[in-house]
C-alpha positions, 0 to 999 in steps of 0.5 A, spaced: 368 360 474 369 358 481 365 358 487 366 363 493 372 363 497 372 358 502 366 354 499 361 352 504 359 345 503 353 342 507 352 334 508 345 332 506 341 328 510 340 321 507 335 318 512 335 313 517 334 307 511 341 310 508 344 303 509 340 300 504 338 305 499 341 306 492 346 312 493 349 312 486 348 318 482 343 317 476 346 317 469 344 324 465 337 324 462 336 326 454 337 333 453 331 338 453 329 341 446 329 348 449 333 350 455 329 351 462 331 354 469 331 350 475 328 356 480 330 353 486 336 349 488 341 348 494 348 347 491 351 348 497 350 341 499 354 335 499 350 329 497 355 323 500 356 320 493 361 323 489 361 330 492 359 334 486 361 341 486 357 347 484 361 348 478 360 340 476 353 341 477 352 347 473 356 344 467 352 337 468 345 341 468 347 345 462 349 339 458 341 337 459 338 343 457 338 347 464 341 353 463 341 356 470 339 356 477 336 360 483 341 358 489 336 359 495 339 360 502 336 358 508 340 362 513 345 367 513 351 363 512 347 360 506 344 366 503 351 370 503 354 364 500 349 364 494 349 371 493 357 370 492 356 365 488 351 368 483 356 374 483 361 370 480 357 365 475 352 368 470 349 361 471 346 363 478 342 367 481 340 368 488 335 368 493 336 370 500 332 368 507 331 365 513 328 358 513 321 358 517 324 353 522 330 358 523 326 363 526 324 360 533 331 358 534 334 365 532 328 369 536 330 364 542 337 367 542 335 374 541 338 374 534 332 374 529 331 382 528 339 382 527 339 376 522 333 379 518 337 386 517 342 382 514 337 379 509 335 386 508 342 388 506 343 382 502 336 383 498 340 389 495 345 386 491 343 386 484 344 378 482 339 377 488 333 376 485 328 373 490 327 373 498 326 365 500 326 361 502 321 364 507 314 362 509 311 357 514 312 350 516 308 347 522 310 340 520 317 341 524 315 347 529 310 347 534 305 352 536 310 355 541 314 357 535 308 359 530 308 367 532 316 367 531 315 364 524 309 369 522 313 375 524 319 372 520 315 371 514 311 378 514 318 381 515 321 377 509 315 379 505 316 387 506 323 386 504 321 383 498 316 388 496 321 394 498 327 391 494 322 389 488 324 382 489 320 375 488 318 372 494 319 364 494 315 361 499 316 354 503 309 352 505 309 345 509 302 343 513 300 351 513 296 352 506 291 356 510 295 360 514 300 362 508 294 364 504 291 368 510 298 372 511 299 374 504 292 376 504 293 380 510 300 383 509 299 384 501 303 379 497 309 381 492 307 382 485 311 376 484 310 370 489 312 363 488 310 357 492 316 353 492 315 346 491 308 346 491 305 341 495 297 343 495 291 341 491 287 343 485 283 348 490 290 351 492 292 352 485 285 355 483 287 360 489 294 362 486 291 363 479 286 368 482 291 372 486 297 371 480 301 367 484 306 362 481 306 355 483 313 351 482 313 344 481 319 339 483 320 332 483 314 330 488 309 331 482 312 325 479 311 320 485 306 315 484 303 317 491 302 324 488 295 325 484 293 331 487 299 335 485 298 333 478 291 335 478 293 342 481 298 342 475 292 341 470 288 346 473 294 351 474 294 358 470 299 356 464 303 363 465 304 361 473 307 355 472 315 354 474 319 348 475 325 346 480 329 341 483 330 343 490 336 339 490 339 335 493 332 333 495 326 330 492 329 326 486 324 325 481 322 318 478 324 313 476 330 315 481 326 317 487 331 316 493 337 317 490 341 323 490 338 329 486 341 335 482 339 340 477 341 335 471 335 331 473 330 336 472 328 334 465 325 328 468 320 332 472 319 337 465 317 331 461 312 328 466 309 335 466 308 335 459 305 328 459 300 331 465 298 337 461 298 333 454 303 339 451 308 338 446 315 338 450 318 344 446 312 348 447 312 347 455 320 348 455 319 355 452 313 357 456 317 355 463 323 359 461 319 365 459 315 364 466 322 364 470 325 370 466 318 374 468 319 372 475 327 373 476 329 377 470 335 375 466 341 371 468 345 375 463 350 379 467 350 385 463 346 389 462 342 387 469 335 386 467 329 387 472 324 382 472 318 384 468 311 385 470 304 381 468 297 384 469 
């Protein structure tokens, strides 16, 4: 399979301390006993190491038991690219959206409505299975941009519901406002907190509403006990796993380049926290992911399921 024509590539930020960091790519981990899916990744990024292209990344992932990925958009360019990649490679499904930090910038140029309309159009494509990543980010956007973020988030929610697609939420320093928005507008049936960053209390709220928690490499970090506590109390049938690559590389390789093939480190740490056999956890993670996004098989198209 080949990437979309004119393949989009974006250089990932390596941070201010990049000069002293180890940027070599980690070796492949031991394969998982049962294949799983990476439900949130960004294959369009170059990582500045050896320019792993999307097909190389997908092949390395398959070799360690990561059967497929959800390629996630953050603006029109990446959303279109992801939709095209998903249409050309059966290992890929796509999510399309405007990142919350994009909303104030677009609104200032009078382009927010136009871009949201294009996201709504892309949402109708059969291998676009989610609207994301959307949500609220009060870390990088100040008070002056919050109204635009909320408008964009609410519109994405309506797009997801109108098209019967899952919703992938970016929630940074905005837990209460995200929950309030979902309650006010009405969450889609399949709502995912991407890179879950809350605590056990938020995990219980998600369980109450039937929302999904997607754990990334951050739950392996030594300074993240709250995430492990959240995982321990989460509803088992609402737990997913992701990389958010090329970011958030799991221990023991934190700070080095991330890619879907490194997700087994996160899955194994999750099994330790849950005190669950690895093969059973993998099977459950795969089943949960297919409930949210449907089948990766190209033919016939299978809609995502419904859970009471």
